[in-house]
N, C-alpha and C positions, 0 to 999 in steps of 0.2 A: 503494499500499502506508501510506502515511501516511495517509489518511482512513484506514482500514478501522482501521488501528491505534486510531486518536483515539476513530473509536465506540469499538473495544473496551472503552478507557477510562474510556469514557464510561457505557460498560454494566454493567465489575466495577464503576464508583463508585456505578450504582444498586442492583447489585444488593449491593452496601457493607452500602450505605446498610437500604437492609429487611433486612435479614441480622441487626445489631444495632438496632434498631426492636424484632424479634422480638422481643429477648429480654426484652424488656418483657414481653409478651405471656407468656410462662411465667410471671414474676414473678406478672403477672395472674391468671392459671390459677390458679396455687399460691392465691393470697391469698382466693379467691374458693372453690374447693376448701373451704378451706380453714372459711373462714367461714361453710359451708353444712354445713360436715361438724358445725360445733357449734349452729349452730342448728336441727341437725332429733333431735342428737341429745340435745339438755341443755335447748332448749325446744321441744320437736316439732312446730315450723313447715318447712314440707316449699316447694318450688319449681320449677318444671321448668321455668322460663325463665332459673332459675339454673345449671340442669343444662344445656341447650342453648346457653349461654354459657359451659360449660368445654369444652360436646363444638364449637362454634366457634371459641375459642381453641385448640384443641388442631388442626382443622383448618386455620388461619394459621399457626402454627409450622411442621405439618408442611409446607403446601403452599408458604406464601412462605421456605423457606429453602431450598425444592433450588436454583434460582439459587446463593445463598448458598456449597453445600454443593460446587460444582458447583463457585464463584472458587476456593476453596480446595479443590479438591483430596481432600477429604475422602470423596467419596463411593465407596463399593466395585466395587472393582478383582482386577482376579487374575492379581495383582504373582507368584501361585507360576509363571503359564508365561511373564510375559509377563520377568518381572525379568528373569529372563539373555539376553532380549535388546537390540540397541543403541540407545540413544539416539531410532536415526531409523525402525528398526521401532517401537519404543514410540507414535512419533509417532502414524506411522501409520498403527497397531495408532486409537491415537484418534480418530486422524481418521476410519478407517473407518465404525466404530463410534458415532461424533456423521453423519458420513455420512447411512446406511443403519436406526440404530437408536432414537439418542437422537433424535434429529430430526421423526422419522416418526413416532413415540410420540407425545409432545409433541405435535407438530400435531394430528395425528387427533386426543387428547381433547381441548384449545382447542379445538377446531372445533366436536363431537361436544359439546361439554357449554356451548358460547353459546346454544344454540337449548333446554336446559334452566329455564338461569338467566332471557333472554325469557322466556321460557314463565311462572315462577313471579314474576317484576318482574307481567307486565302481569296474574293473576289474585291479584294480592296475595295468595301461597303464607301459609297460618300451620297450621303443628306442630300435627299432629292431638290431641300431649298438651292438656290443661285445662291453659290459662295461658301456653302454647305461643311462641312467638318466629314471626316471621315467617319465610316459608324462601331469602326472595330473597338477604341477604346469602350467608349460605354457598354457596348454589348458582355466588355471583360470584369465591368465593374457589375454586372450581376452572379454573376461563382463565383467571382472571390469575396465579394461582401456572403454571401451566404454559406463561405467556406471559414470565415471570419466566427461567423453567426452556430455554422456546427463547433467549431473547437471551442470556440465561448459554452456551450451546448454538453462535449464533452469534461470541460472540466470541473462545470456547475457540478455536474452527476456523479461524476467523484469529490467532490469537496460534500457533501448532500451525500454518499455512502461515508463517506469518510466523519461525518458529526452522527447518522446514525450509530456508526459502532465505537462513536467513545475518542475519534483519535482528535481532535479540533474540539476546536468552536463551533454553535450555530453560526453559518456562514452566511445568509441571511441579513445578518446583524448589523456585520465588519462597516456598512456606509448610514448606522446610527445614528439617528442626531435628527437636528432640523437640514436642514435645504440650506443654499442659497436664498433662495428666495422668500422663505421662512426669516434665517438671522434678517434677511436687508427689513423685512417686512417687522420685525419686533423692535428691531432698530427706526425705524417710521416712527412707529409707534411712542416710543419711552420719545425724542426728539415732541411731539406734538404733545407728550405729558398724561397721555391715552393709558389707562389697568392692561394690559397683558392676558 
C-alpha cells in the first residue's frame, strides 16, 4: 500500500502543478479577449484566429482543471444526502461512485476522443472559419484532460481505501476550512461591523 500511496502523491503533485499552471491560462484568455474586443470595436479589426484561441484557452481551463478540482474536493457533491452518514459510509459512496461512474465515464471519453484527435492531426484539419487555426490542438485537449481526471480518480480511490484501512486520515478533510471566498466575505463583514 505504501507504493500505491506514493503513486497517489505523484498524481496529486501532477494535477496540482497542472491546476496552478492553468490559472495563467485564465489570465491569458482575459487579456486576449480584452485585446480582441478593443481591436474589433475601436480599430475595426477582427480575426477568427484570436476568437478560436479564446475557445482553446477556455477548453484547456475546463478540461485540465477537472483533475485539480477532484484533488481539492471542490466538485459538485450530494452532501444533502451524504452529510448525515458516517465518514466510512461517505467513503464507501466515494469509492463506489469512482469505480462505477467516474472512471468508466472518463475512460470512455478519453478512449473515444483519441481517434478523433489522431484523424485531425493526420489530415492537418483546419477550422472552417476564414483565418482559423489548426483543429488538432483542441482535439488533443479532450483525451489529455480526461487522462488527468482518470489519474486523479485512481489517486482518490487509493486514498479512500487507505483511509478505510486506517493508514491515513480522512482525505476528504485535507482541504477543510473556509474557502478564499468565505474568508473574503468574513473580512468584508468585519469591515462593515456586521456580525459573523
